N, C-alpha and C positions, 0 to 999 in steps of 0.2 A: 356852372362855374368850376374852375379847377382848384382843387385843394391840394396843397403841397407842403411837405416837410423836408428840410435838408438834414441829411445824416452825414456826420463827419467821420472820416476814417474808411470809407468804402471807395476803393480805387477801380473805377470803371474806365475803359478806354474812352477818349474824347469822342463825342458824338454817338456813343453806344447807348442803347436803351434795351430794357428787358420787360416784356409784357408778362404780368402775373395774373392769377385769377382774381385778385382784389385790387389791382392798380398797376402802375407802371413805374419802373425804376430807371432813371437816366443819369448820365454823368452830369455833375454839377458844373455850372458856369460861374464866373465872378459875381454876377448879379444875385445869384442864389445865396451868397454870404453877406449881402448888403445889410441885412437886419442885425448883424452882430457887430458890436463895437470892439470886439476882441481880435478880429481877423483883419489883417491888412492885405490889400489886393496884391501887393508885391510878394506875399508869402502865403498863398492859398494852400491849405491842406487838401489831401484827396477827399472827395466827397461825392455823394449821389443824392438825387432828389426823388422822393417817392410822391407820386401825384395820381389823381384820378378826378373824374367828373362827378359833381353832385348838384342837387337843386337847392337854391336858397330863396327866401322870400324876396319878392320884387323890391320891397322897400329897402332891404339890406343892400341890394345891388346899387340903389340910387344914392345912399348916404353911408358915410363911415363915421359919423359923429356918435361917440359912445353915449352921450346924454340923450340922443334921439331914440335910443332903443327903448321900446316899451314891453311890458310883460306879455302882450299878446303874441309876440313872435320871438322873444328872448328864449323861451323854452325850445323853439324850433332850432335856434342856433346852438343851444347847449346839446341838443340831440345830435346835430351834425358833428359836434366836437366829440361826443361820446363814441359815435360810430367811427370817426376818424381814429380815435385812440385805439379802438379794437383792430382796425386795419393795420395800423403801425405795429401793434403787438404781434400780429400774424407775420408781418415782414421780419420783425426782429427775431421771432421764433425760427423762421426759415433760415435766417442768416446764422443763428447759433448752431443749427444742425449741420451747416456746411463749412463754417470757418471759425477761427478762434477770436477774431477781432483785429483791430479795434473798431468799435462802432459807438458813436455818441449821438444820442437822440436829442439831448437837452440843450445842445450848444447854441444854435442860432435862434430857435423859437421853441416854446414848449406848448403851444397850441397852434391850430392850423393857420397858415397864411393863405389868402385868397388872391387870385390873379387881379392885379389892378389896385391892391390895397395892402396896408400894413396891419391887418387885424391881429396877427399873431402876437402873443405876449412875450416880450423879451425875458430872459432868465433873470431871476432876482439876484442881488449881489452875492448871496451865499450859495448860488447854484453850483453844481459840479464844475470843477476846474478843467480847462482844456489842457491835456498833457501833450508835451512836445514829443514827437517821434519822427523818424525819417520818413519823408514822403515816399509813398509807394511801398510801405512796409508790408511784408508778406507777399502772397501771390495774387492779390486782388480778389475779385469776386468770381468764383467758379460758376459761370452763368447757367450752364445746363443743369448742374447740381442744384442751383438755387431754384430754377423752374420746377424741378422735381419735388424739392422740399416744400415749396410754396403750394403745390397741388396737394401734397399730403396734409398740410395744416389749414387749407382754405376753409374747410367746413367743420373741423372738430370743435368741440366745446372748449373754450379757453379757461374759464373759471380762474382759479388761482395760478394757472400756468402762465398767464400774461404777467402776473406780479413776479413770479419766479424768474422769468426771462429778463425783465427789466432790472431786477436786483442783481442777477448774474452779470449783466453787462455793466452795471454801475461798478460792481466789484472788480471786474477784470480790465475795465477800460478807463474809468473816471476817478476811481478812488486812489489816493496817494498813501494813506495810512492803513497798514494791515488791520488795525482795530476796526476801522470802518468797514473793511471787507468782511471781517468776521460777523459784524452785526448784519450786513446785507445778506450773508449766507444764512444766518439764523432766520431772518424774515422769509427767505426763499424756502427754507425747510417747512415752515408753517404753511406757506402757500401751496406747496406740493403735497403735503400730507393731510392738511386739515386739522392737525393736532397742535395744541398750543405750545407745549414744552415737555421736557422730561423724557423718561423711558418710553412712554407711549408714542411720542414723536419719533424716537429712534427706531422703535419696532416697526412703525408704519413706513419709515424710510427704507428699512431693511426689507420689508415685504414688497416694496415698490421696486427697488434696485436688485435685490438679491442679498443673501447673507454675507457674502464676502466679495471683494474686488481685488484683482491682482495689484500689488503695490500698496494697497491700503489695509488689507486684512478684513477684520470684522467691521461691517458697516455700522452696527450699533455702537461699537467702541469708538470708531472714527467720529461718528455723530456726537458722542458724549464729549470727546475732546474739544470739538468746536463749541458746543453749547456751554461747557464749563468755562471756556475762555470768554464767551459772550457774557455769561453771568458775572464774571470777574470785572469785565469792562463796564458793564451797565450798573452794577451794584456798588462797586468800590472806586471806579474811575482808574483802575490800574490796568496796564497792558502787559500780558505775558511776555517774557523775554524771547520766546520762540513764536511770536505772533505771526510772522511772515509764513512760516511753515504750516501753522494751523490754518491760516487763510487759504493756503494752497489746497489743503485737505478739504476745506469747505467748498471752494469753487469746483473741485473735482466731483464731490458728492452732488452738488446742485446740477452740474452739467449732465451727469449720468441720470439723475432724477428727471430732468427735462426730456432727455432722449427716450427714456423708458416710458414716460407718460405719453409721449407722442406715439410710440409703437403700440402701446396698449389701446389708445384711442382709435388708431387705424385698424387694429385687429377686431375691435368691437363694432366697427361701422358696418352697416348692412351692405 
């Protein structure tokens, strides 16, 4: 069976496809947006479909009735979805390494769709909003760079890196409010460093990225700025007047953290 997820915001040439170590990326067609009630065929955004072949229980192939699912093979389907989630995380990571965005993973389906059926789960009403932007924004997908990045991340241990990548993309692509972006960045800091909060997290981030960055200065100080804003938002419900600039600092730190983590993982590979 073919498992596929539509990613909104990736501009591939019509008919173009890219073979990656963990799947294939191809230009989206109108039918690939059919599962979303928010997109009209007359105004399709740029998009691409990530897909690959997998095995499913024979009974699953014969029926799509949710009530017919029993525990004996429900676990198998959940394992397929877990592995799918990891594959998508690797693709998103490779994309982050080669382009700024936009990429929206959650827009059409938030679990796999299978050829011949509508098994994927539609976004809940409070799912991330689709932001309007000019079609063809940016230079599209740099295919050769994407292939190289996908090879680099194909076998590294993801761990918290997958969480950081998704939170980064939420912040830079799907969030409207800077306060939400700040919270996303704070979650990404924890995922990247393994530290809960406070100075220990800032030190771990500085150890990962380096003591300073051009344009940001001290990493520890920049981290504290974002975390203090996060605490204000979470603990009092207040948003700093300069929240947009703080969110920009946060996304810059997360992106450098992601890139540094990948470099470290590649250097430590045998």
